[in-house]
PADRENMAR-717212 format. One record per atom (N, C-alpha, C): x, y, z. Coordinates in steps of 0.2 Angstrom, whole numbers, padded with zeros to 4 digits, always signed. Atoms other than C-alpha are relative to their C-alpha. Layout:
BEGIN
XYZ
...
REM end
This chain:
BEGIN
-0004+0006-0004
-0088+0049-0092
-0003-0005+0005
+0001+0002-0006
-0094+0036-0079
+0006-0003+0004
-0004-0001-0005
-0086+0034-0064
+0006-0006+0000
-0004+0006+0003
-0081+0016-0069
+0008+0000-0004
-0006-0003+0005
-0071+0022-0084
+0003+0007+0001
-0008-0003-0002
-0061+0036-0073
+0002-0003+0004
-0005+0007-0005
-0057+0022-0062
+0007-0001-0004
-0003+0005+0003
-0050+0013-0075
+0004+0005-0006
-0008-0003+0005
-0042+0027-0085
+0004+0004+0005
-0003-0001-0006
-0035+0032-0067
+0006-0003+0002
-0005+0008-0003
-0027+0014-0063
+0003+0001-0008
-0006-0001+0007
-0018+0015-0084
+0004+0006+0004
-0006-0005+0000
-0012+0031-0082
+0004-0001+0007
-0003-0001-0006
-0006+0027-0063
+0006-0009-0002
-0004+0005+0004
+0003+0009-0074
+0006+0003-0003
-0007-0003+0004
+0010+0018-0087
+0005+0004+0004
-0005-0005-0004
+0018+0030-0077
+0003-0003+0003
-0005+0005-0007
+0025+0018-0063
+0004-0005-0008
-0005+0003+0006
+0033+0008-0079
+0005+0007-0005
-0007-0006+0004
+0040+0024-0086
+0003+0001+0003
-0005-0001-0005
+0048+0027-0072
+0006-0004+0001
-0004+0008-0005
+0056+0009-0066
+0004+0001-0006
-0008+0001+0002
+0071+0011-0079
+0005+0004+0002
-0006-0009-0005
+0076+0029-0068
+0000-0002+0007
+0001-0001-0007
+0071+0024-0052
+0006+0000+0004
-0006-0001-0004
+0084+0029-0040
+0006+0005-0002
-0006-0006+0003
+0093+0041-0052
-0006+0008+0003
+0003-0009-0003
+0094+0061-0048
-0001+0002-0004
+0002-0003+0006
+0086+0071-0059
+0007+0003-0006
-0005-0002+0005
+0103+0078-0067
+0003-0004-0001
-0001+0005+0005
+0106+0061-0070
-0004-0005-0007
+0003+0005+0004
+0094+0056-0081
+0000+0003-0007
-0003-0003+0007
+0092+0058-0100
-0006+0009-0001
+0004-0008+0000
+0084+0075-0105
-0006-0001-0002
+0008+0001+0000
+0064+0075-0104
-0002-0002-0008
+0004+0003+0009
+0060+0072-0125
+0004-0007-0001
-0002+0008-0001
+0072+0055-0123
-0003-0004+0007
+0002+0012-0003
+0063+0043-0108
-0006+0001-0002
+0002+0008+0003
+0055+0032-0115
-0001-0004+0005
+0000+0007-0003
+0049+0016-0110
+0006-0004+0001
-0005+0003+0001
+0065+0010-0117
+0006+0004+0000
-0003-0005+0003
+0079+0021-0114
+0004+0000-0003
-0005-0001+0005
+0090+0029-0123
+0008-0004-0001
-0006+0003+0001
+0107+0022-0129
+0006+0003+0005
-0005-0003-0002
+0121+0022-0117
-0003+0000+0009
+0003-0001-0008
+0108+0024-0101
+0001-0007+0005
-0002+0005-0003
+0112+0012-0088
-0009-0002+0004
+0004+0004-0004
+0093+0004-0082
+0001-0002+0009
-0001+0004-0009
+0092+0001-0063
-0004-0004-0001
+0002+0006+0001
+0084-0013-0068
+0004-0006-0006
-0002+0002+0010
+0093-0021-0085
-0003-0005-0002
+0003+0004+0000
+0084-0038-0084
-0008+0002-0002
+0009+0000+0000
+0067-0031-0081
-0003+0005-0007
+0005-0004+0005
+0057-0026-0098
-0001+0005-0002
+0003-0005-0001
+0052-0013-0104
-0007+0003+0000
+0007+0001-0002
+0034-0007-0099
-0003-0005+0006
+0002+0005-0002
+0035-0019-0086
+0000+0007+0011
+0000-0002-0004
+0026-0010-0070
+0007-0003+0009
-0005+0001-0007
+0036-0009-0052
-0005-0004+0006
+0005+0002-0006
+0029-0016-0035
-0004+0005+0001
+0005-0003-0001
+0019+0000-0034
-0006-0001-0001
+0009+0000+0005
+0007-0004-0049
-0002-0006+0003
+0001+0008-0005
+0007-0022-0041
-0003+0000+0008
+0004-0002-0004
+0001-0016-0025
-0007+0005+0001
+0006-0004+0002
-0011-0003-0034
-0004-0006-0001
+0008+0005+0002
-0021-0018-0043
+0000-0004+0005
+0001+0004-0006
-0019-0028-0027
-0006+0004+0003
+0003-0003-0004
-0028-0014-0017
-0008+0003-0004
+0006-0002+0007
-0040-0012-0037
-0004-0006+0003
+0002+0008+0000
-0043-0031-0033
-0005-0002+0008
+0005+0001-0007
-0049-0029-0015
-0004+0003+0001
+0007-0006-0001
-0059-0016-0014
-0005-0003-0006
+0005+0002+0002
-0069-0024-0031
-0004-0007+0002
+0003+0009-0005
-0071-0041-0021
-0007+0003+0004
+0004-0001-0008
-0077-0034-0007
-0005+0008+0000
+0003-0007+0000
-0086-0016-0012
+0002+0004+0007
-0003-0005-0007
-0075-0007+0003
+0006-0003+0002
-0006+0001-0006
-0059-0007+0012
-0003-0005+0004
-0003+0004-0008
-0056-0023+0022
+0008-0001-0001
-0010-0001-0003
-0035-0022+0028
-0001-0007-0002
-0002+0010+0003
-0038-0044+0028
+0000+0000-0009
-0001+0002+0007
-0043-0043+0009
+0005+0002-0003
-0006-0005+0002
-0029-0032+0004
+0006-0003+0002
-0004+0004-0002
-0019-0039+0015
+0003-0008-0003
-0001+0005+0006
-0022-0054+0007
+0002-0002-0006
-0001+0000+0005
-0020-0050-0009
+0009+0001-0002
-0004-0002+0000
-0005-0042-0006
+0006-0008+0001
-0003+0006+0000
+0003-0060+0002
-0003-0003-0008
+0000+0007+0006
-0001-0069-0013
+0003+0003-0005
-0005-0003+0008
+0006-0057-0028
+0005+0003+0004
-0005+0000-0003
+0021-0057-0016
+0004-0009+0003
-0002+0007+0000
+0021-0077-0012
+0004-0001-0009
-0001+0002+0006
+0020-0076-0032
+0006+0005-0003
-0007-0002+0002
+0034-0064-0036
+0006-0003+0004
-0008+0002-0006
+0047-0069-0023
+0001-0006-0005
-0002+0004+0002
+0046-0085-0030
+0005+0000-0008
-0003+0003+0009
+0049-0082-0050
+0008+0003+0000
-0002-0006+0004
+0061-0066-0051
+0004+0003+0004
-0006-0004-0003
+0077-0060-0041
+0000+0005-0002
+0000-0006+0005
+0079-0046-0050
-0008+0004+0002
+0006-0005-0003
+0059-0042-0047
-0003+0001+0004
-0001-0001-0004
+0058-0048-0034
+0004+0007+0007
-0002-0007-0005
+0072-0033-0028
-0003+0006-0003
+0005-0006+0001
+0059-0019-0034
-0002+0002+0008
+0005-0003-0007
+0053-0021-0016
+0004+0001+0004
-0004-0003-0002
+0061-0011-0004
+0002-0004+0005
+0002+0004-0005
+0068-0018+0012
-0004-0001+0004
+0003-0002-0003
+0057-0013+0024
-0007-0003-0002
+0006+0005+0004
+0043-0020+0012
-0003-0007+0000
-0003+0011+0002
+0052-0037+0009
-0003-0002+0010
+0003+0001-0007
+0049-0037+0031
-0006-0001+0003
+0005-0001-0004
+0034-0030+0034
-0005-0007-0003
+0005+0004+0004
+0026-0041+0019
+0004-0009+0007
+0000+0007-0005
+0034-0059+0029
-0001+0000+0007
+0004+0002-0007
+0029-0054+0045
-0007+0002+0000
+0009+0000+0001
+0010-0051+0038
+0002-0008-0001
+0002+0008+0001
+0013-0070+0033
+0002-0002+0004
-0001+0004-0008
+0021-0076+0048
-0005-0001+0005
+0009+0000-0006
+0004-0069+0059
-0003-0003-0003
+0006+0003+0003
-0006-0074+0045
+0001-0009+0003
+0000+0010-0002
+0002-0094+0047
-0001-0002+0009
+0003-0001-0008
-0001-0091+0066
-0004+0001+0001
+0008-0001-0001
-0018-0089+0065
-0004-0004-0001
-0002+0007+0003
-0018-0102+0054
-0001-0006+0006
-0002+0005-0004
-0011-0113+0065
-0003-0005+0008
+0002-0002-0005
-0018-0107+0082
-0008-0003+0001
REM end
């Protein structure tokens, strides 16, 4: 298997696993359905963490992994600026759409992205 295929497989696994966990996020293990019942669409009677998010949707974690991968592919190495720019572009796109999708972002993540955005705008203005 080529390195590219292994990387793609790892990324697919990350996104599928992330999407599988979204409906169950923040629940304690004892509150989850039995292992055999865990699916992209939770069993009847289980209240999803994000009721309006479609089954199979990955979270902010998956989106941020895609931003990192995009940055690495575009630059051939890690670039903090390129990764930050990709995160900000994603954040602007998400925060302008659905408040529930936006709520997947933790408070600290939102505040940090807002801070990075403010710093970027300040650099442009200077």
